[in-house]
C-alpha positions as CSV (number, residue, x, y, z in Angstrom):
1,M,7.2,-7.6,-8.6
2,S,8.4,-8.3,-5.1
3,Q,7.2,-11.2,-2.8
4,P,3.9,-10.6,-1.0
5,L,4.1,-9.6,2.7
6,P,3.0,-12.1,5.3
7,G,-0.8,-12.0,5.8
8,G,-0.9,-10.0,2.5
9,D,-3.5,-9.5,-0.1
10,S,-4.1,-13.1,-1.0
11,Q,-7.5,-13.1,0.6
12,R,-8.6,-9.7,-0.8
13,N,-10.6,-9.1,-3.9
14,P,-8.1,-7.7,-6.5
15,G,-10.6,-4.9,-7.3
16,D,-10.9,-3.9,-3.7
17,L,-9.4,-0.4,-3.5
18,S,-10.6,0.5,0.1
19,I,-8.0,1.9,2.4
20,R,-8.0,2.5,6.2
21,S,-10.6,5.2,7.1
22,D,-8.2,7.0,9.4
23,V,-5.7,7.7,6.5
24,A,-6.1,11.0,4.6
25,A,-5.7,10.9,0.8
26,L,-3.1,13.6,0.9
27,D,-0.9,11.5,3.2
28,V,-1.0,8.7,0.7
29,V,0.0,11.1,-2.1
30,M,2.8,12.4,0.0
31,A,4.1,8.9,0.8
32,L,4.0,8.0,-3.0
33,G,5.9,11.2,-3.7
34,G,8.5,10.4,-1.2
35,I,8.9,6.9,-2.6
36,S,9.3,8.3,-6.1
37,L,11.9,10.8,-4.9
38,I,14.1,8.3,-3.0
39,T,13.9,5.6,-5.6
40,G,14.1,7.6,-8.8
41,E,17.0,5.7,-10.4
42,P,16.4,2.6,-12.6
43,D,18.7,0.5,-10.4
44,Q,16.4,1.3,-7.4
45,R,13.2,-0.3,-8.9
46,A,13.4,-3.3,-6.6
47,Q,13.6,-1.0,-3.6
48,A,10.7,1.0,-4.9
49,A,8.6,-2.2,-5.3
50,R,9.4,-3.1,-1.7
51,Q,8.5,0.4,-0.5
52,L,5.2,0.3,-2.4
53,D,4.4,-3.1,-0.9
54,L,4.9,-1.8,2.6
55,L,2.7,1.2,1.9
56,R,0.0,-0.9,0.4
57,Y,0.1,-3.3,3.3
58,A,-0.1,-0.5,5.8
59,L,-3.1,1.0,4.1
60,R,-5.3,-2.1,4.3
61,P,-8.3,-1.6,6.5
62,L,-8.1,-3.1,9.9
63,P,-10.7,-5.7,10.8
64,S,-12.4,-3.2,13.1
65,D,-12.3,-0.5,10.5
66,P,-15.7,0.4,8.8
67,A,-13.9,0.4,5.5
68,A,-13.2,-3.3,6.0
69,G,-16.8,-4.1,5.4
70,L,-16.6,-2.7,1.9
71,R,-14.9,-5.9,0.6
C-alpha cells in the first residue's frame, strides 16, 4: 500500500466508515469507477493505490461536518 497522506487516518478509528455529509454515494461510486477504468492494467496498481488514497482522504468528514461526530 502507498504511504499515508499528511494528516491522514492515523487518528481515526479503523472501523470508522463515515464520509463527508455533502458527498453523494453515487459520486463516490463514479469516482471509484473512473479510477478502475484509468488504472486497469497490472502495472498501474501503484497509481491506483495513490488515487484511492486521494479519494479516501478527500471523503473524510471535515471537523465542522455533522458526520465528524460519528467517530
